MARBA-3410 file (N, C-alpha, C, O; in Angstrom, 1 decimal):
210
-1.0,-14.8,-9.3,-1.6,-14.3,-9.6,-1.2,-12.9,-10.1,-0.2,-12.4,-9.8 ~ -2.1,-12.3,-11.0,-1.8,-11.4,-12.1,-2.7,-10.2,-10.7,-3.5,-10.8,-9.9 ~ -2.6,-8.9,-10.5,-3.8,-7.7,-10.3,-3.9,-7.5,-11.0,-3.0,-7.5,-11.8 ~ -5.1,-7.2,-11.4,-5.7,-6.1,-13.2,-6.4,-5.1,-12.5,-6.7,-5.1,-11.3 ~ -6.7,-4.3,-13.3,-7.9,-3.4,-12.8,-9.0,-3.8,-12.0,-9.4,-3.2,-11.0
-9.5,-5.1,-12.8,-11.2,-4.9,-12.9,-11.0,-6.0,-11.0,-11.9,-6.5,-10.4 ~ -9.5,-5.9,-10.5,-9.5,-6.9,-9.4,-10.0,-5.6,-8.1,-11.0,-5.7,-7.2 ~ -8.8,-4.5,-8.5,-8.6,-3.0,-7.8,-10.7,-2.6,-7.8,-11.1,-2.3,-6.7 ~ -11.3,-2.7,-8.4,-12.7,-2.2,-8.2,-13.0,-3.3,-7.8,-11.8,-3.6,-7.6 ~ -13.4,-4.1,-7.6,-13.9,-4.9,-6.9,-13.4,-4.9,-5.8,-14.4,-5.0,-5.1
-12.5,-4.8,-5.2,-11.9,-4.4,-3.7,-12.8,-3.5,-3.4,-13.4,-3.3,-2.3 ~ -12.8,-2.8,-4.2,-13.2,-1.1,-3.3,-14.3,-1.1,-3.3,-14.7,-0.6,-2.3 ~ -15.4,-1.8,-4.6,-17.0,-2.2,-4.0,-17.3,-2.8,-3.4,-18.5,-2.7,-2.9 ~ -16.5,-4.1,-2.9,-16.6,-4.6,-1.8,-16.5,-3.7,-0.5,-17.4,-3.5,0.3 ~ -15.3,-3.2,-0.5,-15.3,-2.3,0.6,-15.9,-1.6,0.6,-15.8,-1.1,1.7
-17.1,-0.8,-0.3,-18.3,0.3,0.2,-19.2,-0.8,0.5,-19.7,-0.4,1.5 ~ -19.6,-1.7,0.3,-20.6,-3.0,0.8,-20.5,-3.1,2.2,-21.3,-2.9,3.0 ~ -19.3,-3.3,2.3,-18.7,-3.5,4.2,-18.9,-2.8,4.9,-19.4,-3.1,6.0 ~ -18.6,-1.4,4.5,-18.6,-0.6,5.6,-20.4,-0.2,5.0,-21.1,-0.3,6.0 ~ -20.7,-0.1,4.6,-22.5,0.2,4.9,-23.4,-0.6,5.6,-24.4,-0.2,6.2
-22.7,-2.2,5.7,-22.9,-3.0,6.3,-22.5,-2.8,7.8,-23.4,-3.0,8.7 ~ -21.3,-2.3,8.1,-20.6,-2.3,9.5,-20.7,-1.2,9.7,-20.0,-0.9,10.7 ~ -21.3,-0.2,9.3,-21.5,1.4,10.0,-21.7,1.4,11.5,-20.7,1.3,12.2 ~ -22.7,1.4,11.9,-23.4,1.1,13.5,-21.6,0.3,14.2,-20.7,1.0,14.6 ~ -21.5,-1.2,14.1,-20.4,-1.7,14.4,-19.3,-0.7,15.0,-18.8,-0.6,16.2
-19.2,0.1,13.5,-17.7,0.9,13.6,-17.8,2.3,14.4,-16.9,2.9,14.9 ~ -19.1,2.5,14.4,-19.3,3.7,15.2,-20.0,3.4,16.6,-20.4,4.4,17.2 ~ -20.4,2.1,17.3,-20.0,2.0,18.4,-18.7,1.6,19.1,-18.5,1.9,20.3 ~ -17.8,0.9,18.2,-16.7,0.8,18.6,-16.4,2.4,18.8,-17.1,2.6,19.8 ~ -15.8,3.6,18.4,-15.5,4.9,18.2,-16.1,5.6,19.4,-15.5,6.4,20.1
-17.7,5.1,19.6,-18.3,5.8,20.6,-17.5,5.5,22.2,-17.3,6.4,23.1 ~ -17.1,4.2,22.2,-16.0,4.1,23.7,-14.7,5.1,23.5,-14.3,5.8,24.5 ~ -14.1,5.0,22.5,-12.9,6.1,22.4,-12.6,7.1,21.7,-11.4,7.5,21.6 ~ -13.9,7.6,20.9,-13.2,8.5,20.1,-14.6,9.6,20.1,-15.0,10.2,21.1 ~ -15.4,9.8,18.6,-16.1,10.6,18.7,-17.3,10.0,18.0,-18.1,10.8,17.5
-17.3,8.8,17.9,-18.6,8.1,17.5,-19.5,7.9,16.2,-20.6,7.6,15.9 ~ -17.8,8.3,15.2,-18.1,9.0,13.9,-17.8,8.1,13.0,-18.1,8.3,11.9 ~ -17.0,6.7,13.3,-15.9,6.3,12.1,-16.7,5.5,11.3,-16.5,5.1,10.1 ~ -17.6,5.3,12.0,-18.8,3.7,11.0,-19.4,5.2,9.5,-19.5,4.9,8.3 ~ -19.6,6.5,10.3,-20.3,7.0,9.5,-19.9,7.8,8.4,-20.6,8.3,7.4
-17.8,7.8,8.8,-17.0,8.3,8.0,-16.8,7.5,7.1,-17.1,7.5,5.9 ~ -16.2,6.7,7.8,-15.7,5.6,6.5,-16.8,4.7,5.4,-16.3,4.1,4.5 ~ -18.6,5.0,5.7,-19.1,4.9,4.7,-19.5,5.1,3.9,-20.1,4.4,3.0 ~ -19.2,6.7,4.2,-19.9,7.9,3.6,-18.4,7.8,2.6,-18.5,7.6,1.4 ~ -16.9,8.1,3.1,-16.3,7.6,1.9,-16.2,6.6,1.6,-15.6,7.0,0.6
-16.2,5.6,1.5,-16.5,4.5,0.2,-17.6,4.3,-0.4,-17.7,3.6,-1.4 ~ -18.8,5.2,0.3,-20.1,5.4,-0.3,-19.6,6.1,-2.1,-20.1,5.7,-3.1 ~ -18.8,6.9,-2.1,-18.1,8.4,-2.5,-17.4,7.2,-3.4,-17.8,6.9,-4.5 ~ -16.5,6.6,-2.9,-15.8,6.0,-3.9,-16.7,4.8,-4.7,-16.4,4.5,-5.8 ~ -17.2,4.6,-4.4,-18.4,3.4,-4.8,-19.0,4.3,-6.6,-18.8,3.9,-7.7
-19.7,5.7,-6.1,-20.1,6.0,-7.2,-19.0,6.7,-8.0,-19.2,7.5,-8.9 ~ -18.0,6.6,-7.7,-17.0,7.1,-8.5,-16.0,5.9,-9.3,-14.9,6.1,-9.7 ~ -16.8,4.4,-9.6,-15.9,3.4,-10.2,-16.5,3.6,-11.6,-15.8,3.8,-12.5 ~ -18.0,3.6,-11.8,-17.7,3.5,-13.0,-16.8,4.1,-14.3,-16.4,3.7,-15.4 ~ -16.6,5.2,-13.6,-15.9,6.4,-14.5,-14.9,6.4,-14.8,-14.4,7.1,-15.7
-14.0,5.2,-13.7,-12.4,4.9,-13.5,-12.5,3.5,-13.7,-11.3,3.1,-13.7 ~ -13.3,2.6,-14.0,-13.0,0.9,-14.2,-12.2,1.1,-15.3,-11.5,0.1,-15.2 ~ -11.8,1.6,-16.0,-11.2,1.4,-17.6,-9.9,1.9,-17.1,-8.9,1.3,-17.6 ~ -9.4,3.0,-15.9,-8.2,3.1,-16.1,-7.6,2.3,-15.3,-8.1,1.4,-14.7 ~ -5.8,2.8,-15.3,-4.6,1.9,-15.3,-5.0,2.2,-13.3,-5.6,3.1,-12.7
-4.3,0.6,-12.8,-3.9,1.0,-11.7,-4.1,1.8,-10.4,-4.8,1.8,-9.4 ~ -2.8,2.7,-11.1,-2.2,3.8,-10.2,-3.6,4.8,-10.0,-3.9,5.5,-9.1 ~ -4.2,4.7,-11.2,-5.3,5.9,-11.8,-6.6,5.8,-10.7,-7.2,6.8,-10.3 ~ -7.0,4.3,-10.3,-7.8,4.3,-9.5,-7.6,4.6,-8.0,-8.3,4.9,-7.1 ~ -6.0,4.1,-8.1,-5.6,4.2,-6.3,-5.7,5.6,-6.2,-6.2,6.1,-5.2
-5.3,6.4,-7.3,-4.9,7.8,-6.8,-6.4,8.0,-6.8,-7.0,7.9,-5.7 ~ -7.5,8.2,-8.1,-8.3,9.1,-7.3,-9.1,8.2,-6.1,-9.6,9.1,-5.3 ~ -9.3,7.2,-5.7,-10.0,6.6,-4.3,-9.3,7.2,-3.1,-9.8,7.1,-2.0 ~ -7.8,7.9,-3.1,-7.3,8.5,-2.8,-7.8,10.0,-2.3,-8.0,10.3,-1.2 ~ -7.8,10.6,-3.0,-8.2,11.9,-3.3,-9.7,12.3,-2.9,-10.1,13.4,-2.5
-10.7,11.0,-3.2,-12.2,11.0,-2.7,-12.0,10.7,-0.9,-12.8,11.2,0.0 ~ -10.9,10.1,-0.6,-11.0,9.7,1.2,-10.6,10.9,1.3,-11.1,11.5,2.3 ~ -9.7,11.5,0.5,-9.4,13.2,1.4,-10.6,13.9,1.7,-10.9,14.6,2.6 ~ -11.3,13.6,0.8,-12.1,15.1,1.0,-13.3,15.1,1.5,-14.0,16.0,1.7 ~ -13.6,13.3,1.7,-15.0,12.9,2.1,-15.0,12.0,3.2,-16.1,11.5,3.4
-14.2,11.7,4.0,-13.8,11.0,5.2,-13.1,12.1,6.4,-11.9,12.3,6.5 ~ -14.1,12.6,7.2,-13.8,13.3,8.1,-13.0,12.5,9.2,-12.7,11.4,9.4 ~ -12.7,14.1,9.9,-11.5,13.4,11.6,-9.8,13.0,10.7,-9.1,13.5,9.8 ~ -9.7,12.2,11.3,-8.1,11.8,11.0,-8.1,10.5,10.0,-7.2,10.0,9.4 ~ -8.9,10.3,10.0,-9.2,8.9,8.9,-8.8,9.3,7.3,-8.2,8.9,6.3
-9.6,10.1,7.7,-9.5,10.8,5.9,-8.5,10.8,5.3,-8.4,10.2,4.2 ~ -7.5,11.4,5.8,-6.0,11.6,5.4,-5.2,10.8,5.6,-4.1,10.7,5.0 ~ -5.6,10.2,6.5,-4.4,8.4,6.7,-4.4,7.5,5.5,-3.5,6.9,4.9 ~ -6.1,7.9,5.5,-6.5,6.9,4.3,-6.3,7.5,2.7,-6.1,7.0,1.6 ~ -6.4,8.3,3.1,-6.3,9.0,1.7,-4.9,8.6,1.4,-4.6,7.6,0.7
-4.1,9.5,2.2,-2.6,8.9,1.9,-2.1,7.5,1.4,-1.6,7.3,0.3 ~ -2.4,6.7,2.2,-1.8,5.4,1.5,-2.9,5.1,0.6,-2.3,4.4,-0.2 ~ -4.2,5.2,0.2,-3.8,5.1,-1.1,-3.2,5.6,-2.4,-2.8,4.9,-3.4 ~ -3.2,6.8,-2.3,-2.2,7.8,-3.3,-1.0,7.6,-3.0,-0.3,7.8,-4.0 ~ -0.1,7.2,-1.9,1.5,6.6,-2.1,1.7,5.6,-3.0,2.4,5.5,-4.0
0.6,4.6,-2.3,0.5,3.2,-3.0,0.4,3.4,-4.9,1.2,2.8,-5.7 ~ -0.6,4.5,-5.3,-0.5,4.6,-6.4,0.6,5.2,-7.2,0.7,4.9,-8.3 ~ 1.5,6.3,-6.5,2.7,6.3,-7.1,3.5,5.2,-7.0,4.4,5.3,-7.8 ~ 3.5,4.4,-6.5,4.5,2.9,-6.0,4.2,2.6,-7.5,5.1,2.9,-8.2 ~ 3.1,2.2,-8.2,1.7,1.7,-8.7,3.1,2.0,-10.0,4.0,1.3,-10.1
2.8,3.0,-10.8,3.4,3.3,-11.9,2.4,3.6,-12.7,1.4,4.2,-12.5 ~ 3.0,3.0,-14.2,2.5,2.6,-15.0,1.6,1.4,-15.7,0.7,1.6,-16.5 ~ 2.1,0.0,-15.1,1.8,-0.8,-15.4,0.3,-1.1,-15.2,-0.4,-0.6,-14.3 ~ -0.2,-2.2,-16.2,-1.3,-2.4,-16.6,-1.6,-3.5,-15.7,-2.7,-4.0,-15.6 ~ -0.3,-4.2,-14.9,-0.9,-5.3,-13.4,0.1,-5.3,-13.2,0.9,-4.7,-13.7
0.1,-6.1,-12.3,0.8,-6.4,-11.1,1.1,-8.0,-10.4,0.4,-8.9,-10.7 ~ 1.8,-8.0,-9.8,1.7,-9.6,-9.0,1.2,-9.1,-8.0,0.9,-7.9,-7.9 ~ 1.0,-10.1,-7.1,0.3,-9.9,-5.7,1.7,-9.0,-4.6,1.7,-8.1,-3.7 ~ 3.1,-10.0,-5.3,4.2,-9.6,-4.1,4.3,-7.5,-4.5,4.7,-6.7,-3.7 ~ 3.9,-7.4,-5.7,4.6,-5.6,-6.6,3.4,-5.1,-5.4,3.6,-4.3,-4.5
1.8,-5.8,-5.6,1.2,-4.6,-5.0,1.2,-5.0,-3.8,0.7,-4.0,-3.2 ~ 1.6,-6.0,-2.7,1.7,-5.4,-1.2,3.1,-4.5,-1.4,3.4,-3.7,-0.4 ~ 3.8,-4.5,-2.3,4.9,-3.4,-1.8,4.5,-1.7,-2.3,5.3,-0.8,-2.0 ~ 3.1,-1.7,-3.1,3.2,-0.6,-3.1,1.6,-0.3,-1.5,1.1,0.7,-1.0 ~ 1.5,-1.4,-1.4,0.1,-1.2,0.0,1.3,-0.5,0.9,1.1,0.6,1.4
2.4,-1.2,0.9,3.7,-1.2,2.3,4.5,0.5,1.8,5.2,1.0,2.7 ~ 4.4,0.9,0.9,4.7,2.0,0.3,3.7,3.7,0.8,4.2,4.8,1.1 ~ 2.2,3.1,0.6,1.1,3.6,1.3,1.6,3.8,3.1,2.2,4.8,3.4 ~ 1.3,2.9,3.9,1.4,2.9,5.4,2.9,3.4,5.8,3.2,3.9,7.0 ~ 4.1,3.3,4.5,4.8,4.0,5.2,4.4,5.9,4.8,4.9,6.8,5.5
3.8,6.1,4.1,3.4,7.0,3.7,2.6,8.3,5.5,2.8,9.4,6.2 ~ 1.5,6.9,5.4,0.5,7.2,6.6,1.5,7.3,7.8,1.6,8.5,8.0 ~ 2.2,6.6,8.7,3.6,6.6,9.1,4.0,7.8,9.1,3.5,8.6,10.0 ~ 4.8,8.2,8.3,5.1,9.9,8.3,4.4,11.2,8.5,4.8,12.2,9.0 ~ 3.0,10.8,8.0,2.1,11.5,8.5,1.8,11.7,9.3,1.9,12.9,9.7
1.3,10.4,10.1,0.4,10.4,11.3,1.3,10.2,12.2,0.7,10.0,13.3 ~ 2.6,10.1,12.2,3.6,9.9,13.6,3.5,8.8,14.4,4.1,8.8,15.5 ~ 2.6,7.4,13.7,2.6,6.7,14.6,3.2,5.3,14.3,3.7,4.8,13.3 ~ 3.0,4.9,15.9,4.3,2.8,15.0,3.4,2.0,15.9,2.5,2.3,16.6 ~ 4.0,0.8,15.5,2.8,-0.5,15.7,2.9,-0.2,16.9,4.0,0.2,17.3
1.8,-0.2,17.9,2.2,-0.8,19.1,1.4,0.9,19.3,1.3,1.1,20.5 ~ 0.9,1.7,18.8,-0.3,3.1,19.2,-0.9,2.6,19.3,-1.7,3.5,19.7 ~ -1.6,1.6,19.2,-3.4,1.1,19.2,-3.8,2.4,17.7,-4.3,3.5,17.8 ~ -3.4,1.8,16.8,-4.1,2.2,15.5,-3.9,1.8,14.1,-3.1,0.9,13.9 ~ -4.6,2.3,13.1,-4.1,1.4,11.7,-3.2,0.5,11.8,-3.3,-0.7,11.6
-2.0,1.6,12.3,-0.6,0.6,11.8,-0.6,-0.8,12.5,-0.1,-1.9,12.1 ~ -1.4,-0.6,13.7,-0.9,-2.3,14.6,-2.1,-3.4,13.3,-2.6,-4.5,13.8 ~ -2.4,-3.1,12.2,-2.8,-4.2,11.2,-2.0,-4.5,10.2,-1.4,-5.6,9.9 ~ -2.3,-2.9,9.5,-1.4,-3.1,8.0,0.1,-3.5,8.2,0.6,-4.3,7.4 ~ 0.8,-3.1,9.0,2.2,-3.4,9.5,2.2,-5.0,9.4,2.2,-5.8,8.4
2.1,-5.2,10.6,2.4,-6.6,10.5,1.5,-7.8,9.8,1.9,-9.0,9.8 ~ 0.3,-7.3,9.3,0.2,-7.7,8.4,0.6,-8.3,6.5,0.4,-9.2,5.8 ~ 1.5,-6.8,6.4,1.7,-6.8,4.8,3.1,-7.5,5.2,3.6,-8.2,4.3 ~ 3.7,-7.3,6.3,5.1,-7.7,6.9,5.1,-9.9,6.8,6.0,-10.6,6.5 ~ 3.7,-10.2,7.1,3.8,-11.8,7.3,3.3,-11.6,5.6,4.3,-12.0,5.0
2.3,-11.2,4.9,2.5,-11.6,3.5,3.1,-11.9,2.7,2.9,-12.7,1.8 ~ 4.4,-10.8,3.1,5.5,-10.7,2.1,6.8,-11.8,2.5,7.7,-12.2,1.8 ~ 6.4,-12.0,3.8,7.6,-13.3,4.1,6.3,-14.7,3.6,6.8,-15.6,3.0 ~ 5.2,-14.7,3.8,4.6,-15.8,2.9,5.1,-16.3,1.5,5.8,-17.2,1.2 ~ 4.5,-15.0,0.6,5.3,-15.1,-0.6,6.3,-15.5,-0.8,6.1,-16.4,-1.6
7.5,-15.4,-0.5,8.6,-15.4,-0.2,9.4,-16.9,0.3,10.5,-17.3,0.1 ~ 7.9,-17.5,1.1,8.4,-19.1,1.3,7.4,-19.5,0.5,6.7,-20.2,1.2 ~ 7.1,-19.3,-0.5,6.4,-20.0,-2.0,5.1,-20.5,-1.1,5.1,-21.7,-0.9 ~ 4.2,-19.7,-0.7,3.1,-19.5,-0.1,2.0,-19.3,-1.3,2.2,-18.1,-1.6 ~ 1.0,-19.7,-2.1,0.4,-19.4,-3.0,-0.5,-17.8,-3.0,-1.0,-17.2,-2.0
-0.5,-17.6,-4.1,-1.0,-16.2,-4.0,-2.7,-16.0,-3.4,-3.1,-15.1,-2.7 ~ -3.5,-17.3,-3.9,-4.6,-17.5,-2.6,-4.5,-17.3,-1.6,-5.1,-16.4,-0.9 ~ -3.5,-18.4,-1.2,-3.7,-18.3,0.3,-2.9,-17.1,1.7,-3.1,-16.6,2.8 ~ -2.1,-17.0,0.4,-1.5,-15.5,0.9,-2.2,-14.4,1.4,-1.7,-13.8,2.4 ~ -3.8,-13.9,0.7,-4.3,-13.1,0.6,-5.5,-13.9,2.2,-5.8,-13.2,3.2
-5.8,-15.1,2.0,-7.0,-15.7,2.7,-6.1,-15.7,4.5,-6.6,-15.4,5.5 ~ -4.7,-16.0,4.3,-3.9,-15.7,5.7,-3.9,-14.5,6.2,-3.8,-14.3,7.5 ~ -3.8,-13.2,5.0,-3.9,-11.9,5.5,-5.2,-11.5,6.6,-5.1,-11.0,7.7 ~ -5.8,-11.8,6.1,-7.8,-11.3,6.5,-7.5,-12.3,7.8,-8.1,-11.8,8.8 ~ -6.9,-13.3,7.9,-6.8,-13.8,9.3,-5.8,-13.5,10.3,-6.2,-13.6,11.5
-4.7,-13.0,10.0,-3.7,-12.1,10.3,-4.4,-10.9,10.2,-4.8,-10.8,11.4 ~ -5.0,-9.8,9.7,-5.6,-8.8,10.2,-6.8,-9.2,11.3,-6.7,-8.5,12.3 ~ -7.7,-10.1,11.3,-8.3,-10.5,12.3,-7.8,-10.0,14.0,-8.1,-9.2,14.9 ~ -6.7,-11.3,13.9,-5.5,-11.3,15.2,-4.8,-10.2,15.4,-4.0,-10.2,16.3 ~ -5.0,-8.9,14.6,-4.0,-7.7,14.6,-5.0,-6.9,15.5,-4.7,-6.4,16.6
-5.9,-6.9,14.9,-7.5,-6.1,15.8,-7.7,-6.7,17.0,-8.1,-6.1,18.0 ~ -7.4,-7.7,17.0,-8.0,-8.5,18.7,-7.0,-8.0,19.7,-7.4,-7.8,20.9 ~ -5.7,-7.8,19.2,-4.7,-7.4,19.4,-4.1,-5.6,20.0,-3.1,-5.1,20.4 ~ -5.5,-5.2,19.8,-5.2,-3.9,19.9,-6.5,-3.6,20.9,-7.0,-2.5,20.7 ~ -7.2,-4.3,22.0,-8.1,-4.2,23.1,-6.6,-3.5,23.9,-6.3,-2.3,24.0
-5.8,-4.7,24.5,-4.6,-4.4,25.6,-3.5,-3.4,25.7,-2.8,-3.0,26.6 ~ -3.7,-2.8,24.0,-3.0,-1.7,24.3,-3.1,0.0,24.4,-3.8,0.5,23.5 ~ -2.5,0.8,25.1,-2.8,1.6,25.4,-2.8,2.6,24.3,-2.1,2.4,23.4 ~ -3.7,3.9,24.2,-3.5,4.7,22.4,-2.3,5.7,23.1,-2.0,6.2,24.1 ~ -2.0,5.6,21.9,-1.0,7.0,22.1,-0.5,8.0,21.0,0.5,8.7,20.8
-2.1,7.4,19.9,-2.0,8.8,19.2,-3.8,8.5,19.1,-4.5,7.5,19.3 ~ -4.0,10.2,18.6,-5.8,10.8,18.3,-6.7,10.7,19.6,-6.6,9.9,20.6 ~ -7.4,11.3,19.5,-8.5,11.4,20.5,-8.6,10.3,21.8,-9.1,10.6,22.9 ~ -8.0,9.1,21.5,-8.2,7.7,22.2,-7.3,8.6,23.3,-7.6,8.9,24.4 ~ -5.8,8.9,22.4,-5.0,8.8,23.8,-5.4,9.5,24.6,-4.8,9.3,25.6
-6.2,10.5,24.9,-6.8,11.7,25.5,-6.9,10.7,27.1,-6.6,11.1,28.2 ~ -7.4,9.8,26.9,-8.0,9.0,27.8,-6.9,8.0,28.6,-7.2,7.6,29.7 ~ -5.9,7.9,28.1,-4.7,7.3,29.0,-4.8,5.6,29.2,-5.3,4.8,28.4 ~ -4.3,5.4,30.3,-4.6,3.8,30.7,-6.0,3.6,30.6,-6.3,2.4,30.5 ~ -7.3,4.7,30.6,-8.8,4.2,29.8,-8.9,3.6,28.7,-9.7,2.7,28.8
-8.5,3.7,28.0,-8.4,3.0,26.4,-8.3,1.7,26.3,-8.6,1.0,25.4 ~ -7.6,1.4,27.6,-7.1,-0.2,27.3,-8.5,-1.2,28.1,-9.1,-1.2,29.2 ~ -8.6,-1.8,26.9,-9.7,-2.6,27.0,-10.5,-2.1,25.6,-11.7,-2.1,25.3 ~ -10.0,-1.9,25.2,-11.2,-1.2,23.8,-10.5,-1.2,22.7,-9.4,-0.6,22.5 ~ -11.4,-2.2,21.5,-10.6,-2.6,20.0,-11.0,-1.1,19.5,-11.9,-0.3,19.4
-9.7,-1.5,19.2,-9.8,0.9,18.1,-10.5,0.1,16.8,-10.5,-1.1,16.5 ~ -11.2,1.7,16.3,-11.7,1.7,15.5,-11.2,1.7,14.1,-11.8,1.2,13.1 ~ -9.5,2.5,14.1,-9.0,2.4,13.1,-8.7,1.2,12.2,-8.9,1.1,11.0 ~ -8.1,0.2,13.2,-7.6,-1.1,12.7,-8.3,-1.6,12.5,-8.1,-2.3,11.5 ~ -10.0,-1.6,13.2,-11.1,-3.0,12.5,-11.2,-2.3,11.3,-11.9,-3.1,10.6
-10.9,-1.0,10.4,-11.8,-0.4,9.6,-10.6,-1.1,8.8,-10.9,-1.9,7.9 ~ -9.2,-0.9,9.1,-8.4,-1.3,8.1,-8.3,-2.9,8.0,-7.5,-3.3,7.2 ~ -9.1,-3.9,9.0,-8.9,-5.1,8.6,-10.3,-5.5,7.5,-10.3,-6.3,6.6 ~ -11.4,-4.6,7.7,-12.6,-4.7,6.5,-12.3,-4.3,5.6,-13.1,-4.7,4.7 ~ -11.3,-3.5,5.2,-11.0,-3.5,3.9,-10.1,-4.4,3.1,-10.0,-4.5,1.8
-9.2,-5.3,4.4,-8.4,-6.7,3.9,-9.4,-7.2,3.7,-9.5,-7.6,2.5 ~ -10.6,-7.6,4.7,-11.6,-8.7,4.2,-12.0,-8.4,2.5,-12.4,-9.3,1.8 ~ -11.8,-7.4,2.1,-13.0,-7.1,0.8,-11.9,-7.1,0.1,-12.2,-7.2,-1.1 ~ -10.5,-6.9,0.5,-9.3,-7.1,-0.4,-9.3,-8.9,-0.8,-9.0,-9.4,-1.9 ~ -9.6,-9.3,-0.1,-9.1,-11.3,-0.2,-10.7,-11.0,-0.6,-10.7,-11.6,-1.7
-12.1,-10.5,-0.5,-12.8,-11.3,-1.6,-12.7,-10.4,-2.7,-13.3,-10.7,-3.7 ~ -12.1,-9.6,-2.7,-12.3,-8.9,-4.3,-11.4,-10.0,-5.5,-11.7,-10.8,-6.4 ~ -10.0,-9.6,-4.9,-8.9,-10.9,-5.2,-8.8,-12.2,-5.6,-8.0,-12.6,-6.4 ~ -9.9,-13.1,-4.6,-10.0,-14.2,-4.9,-11.5,-15.0,-5.2,-11.8,-16.0,-5.8 ~ -12.4,-13.7,-4.5,-13.7,-14.7,-4.6,-13.9,-15.3,-3.8,-14.8,-16.1,-3.8
END
């Protein structure tokens, strides 16, 4: 599989669609352990990204990712804007000027992106954040590629792994963000940031595979 600009555009368009559909779901999750605005913020951010797509759809992958990151930085409130913005901007730098990427190369770009998130947010796997989805899911995907799994099956597995990773956050105690103020009371609640990451990966699988 070769990832081209059209795949990235489809991924982002599906992300906007899914956040519009799941805004209330994310907000309800965030009401339990946060500011009750994560759904609104993610919908606003990706709606803004979607509105920009006709202007950048003919650009290379790096430019599309960078524009996405900049829009998320400016339009998504709370901690999510800087974190998701960083993910896309760092991934764009790793993509370089190539017009297409193998799935392995693209996943490496995303790994660079999440490394940027970890550096910026000072979060680690197990802290009940979006890192608890991206880190294990990307690691498993790269391992699956090395084992010879087809690109389509890797993407399908990524979405399934993301669901499990989100479920794993329920029994974690939050160590970062507003949820960390709750201490042990944050246990038993699904993390909103991890959930939005799963939705982005779900949209990716749909945009790349169909």
